[in-house]
N, C-alpha and C positions, 0 to 999 in steps of 0.2 A: 560719809566716808570715801574718799578718791579709792580707786579702784588702781593698782599699779601695771603704767604702761609695759605689754607685752611687746619685746622686741620682733620684729618682723622675721627675723635669722629664725629664732628662736622659735616662731610660729611655723615658720617652712619649715624648718627640723622638725618638726612633732607634728606634722601633717607626712612629712615624709616619712616616719615610721608607722603611722597607720596605712598609709596607702601601701607601705611595704609590705607590712603586716598581712592585711585584708586583701589588697587589692583593692581597685577602685569599687568594683561594685559590693564587695562587702563593707565595704569605707560610709557608714551613714555619716549625717549632721551632727546627731548626738555623740560618736564615738571621736570624730574630729573634733566636737566643740569640749568634749572633755579632756583629751588628750593634750590639746592648747591650755584648753585652761582658760576659756573663753566663752560665753555664750552665744549661744549659734545668732544671734542680732549681730554681736560686734563681728564674730565670724562673715554674717552679710554686707557687714560696712565694709568691710577691709576686700571682701571677695562677690561685689554682688552678684555674678553670673552663677555663686553657688560650688557645689563641689566640684565642677569641673575648672571652673577657674583655678579654684586649688592644686587641683593636679598640673594646671598649665604653669603656676606657679613653681611649682614643687620640678618640673622640668626643667623648667627656664634656669633655677639652680642648681641644678644638675650639670646642664650644659656649661653655665659657668665654672663650675667647679671640675669639669671636663678642659676647660680650655685652660684651667690656671695652674691643673697637678697632674697633665697628662700632657695635652697638646703645649703647650711654653715648655714645660719641661724636655720634651722632646725633641722640640728644636731648635734648643737653647747651645749654646758655642762648646758645652762640657763634654769630656770625651763618651761615644756612644756607651760605654760599659756606667759611668757615674749616672747618664742620664736613663739607662735599664733601671740601675737601683733606686733609682730619685721613686720614679712614677712605680714601679712595682712598690716600694713602699706605701705609697699612695694610694694603690689599688689594695695592698694591704689594711690599711688600714678605713678605706670607705666600706668593707666587706666585714669587720673586726676578726680579720682572720678567719674568716671564711664561714661565720654567727649567724652573719644578716642577707637577707636574700635583695636582689636584684630590684632595686627600683624599676626599672627599663621592663624588665622581664615582668614585673607586678602590674605594669601598667598596658602592657602590648596585649591582654587578654581582656576579655569580658565584654560586656554589651555596649559599651563605648573606645574601643579600643582605635576604631580607625578613626576617634578624634585626637587620638594622637602618636596614630601610625608616623605624619612625617616628621614631627619633633623626635619620636625614640629615633628614627632611621637618622636623621641628624645626627645627633649625638654619636651614634655608634660609627657613623660616618668619620668625624674627628679621631676615634678611636683610630680606624682602620685608615686613614690618615698618615695619623702620629707613628704607629708605631708599622707602617710604610717607610714613612722618611727615616727610622731607626736602622732597620734593618737592610735598608740601601747603606749608610752610614756604618754599617757592621760589615758592609762588602757582598751583601748579598745580590744577585740581579734581582729584576722586576718583578719577573713571575715567581721568585721564592721568598721575596718581600709581600709581595700582597698572600701571599699564602700562610705566612708570619703572622703576617698581622690579623687577618679572618681565624688564626688559630687558636689566638691570645683571647680573641672574644669565644668563641666556642669551646674553649678550656674552661676560662673562668664561670660560664654560664652555667658549664654544662657538671663541673667540679661544685661549686654550689648547691645546686639541687642535690647532689649524692652526698656532698657534706653535712648537711641538712640532716637527710633522708637518715643517715644512717650514725646521725650523732657523733663523726667525728672529723671536726674540724681540722683536723692536721692535712686531713688531703686537700685542703686549699694551699695550704704553704708547698706541698709536692708538687701542685699542679704550676705552682709561679717556682719554682726551682725549676722546674725541667723545662719550662719555657725559659727563664733566661737562659738556660743550656743551648736551646734552640736557636736563639740568635747567635749567642757567641759561637758557637760552633761551625 
């Protein structure tokens, strides 16, 4: 009996769930295989370099998502307010309203953190560049635009940790609302 082919995007999504919840060091091949519903041999067939290659594939997916859902949106020709709303809606969905951890944070520490550092930094830089562009379009000067762009990342990251620790995901939406106000004012 033939096994159903598991789509690549589904595999990446499941790998991301495991890395997001367990980090790189805490994600075993057995756990990754179970989450993807693939045998270890099938995972190694798809990712010959093993767990590290899986994490790189997840980061590549996140970079593509960032380009499509954040960068392209914030550089579009819509009004700055429309772009802000669309981007923040995507961010809210990405983190399930503050219930999910950040995959970049999860892969940025542990024994192999240095292996992923450049990819993670590049993804964060995409966010910074896009939000700086948006802030400039809102009329902020360069210094303030740079500050606001970095504030987006630090506020989101900090609030994700706090919202999960206190089991209050509503803190995440409050943070997004405060960030929106910072751009508009």
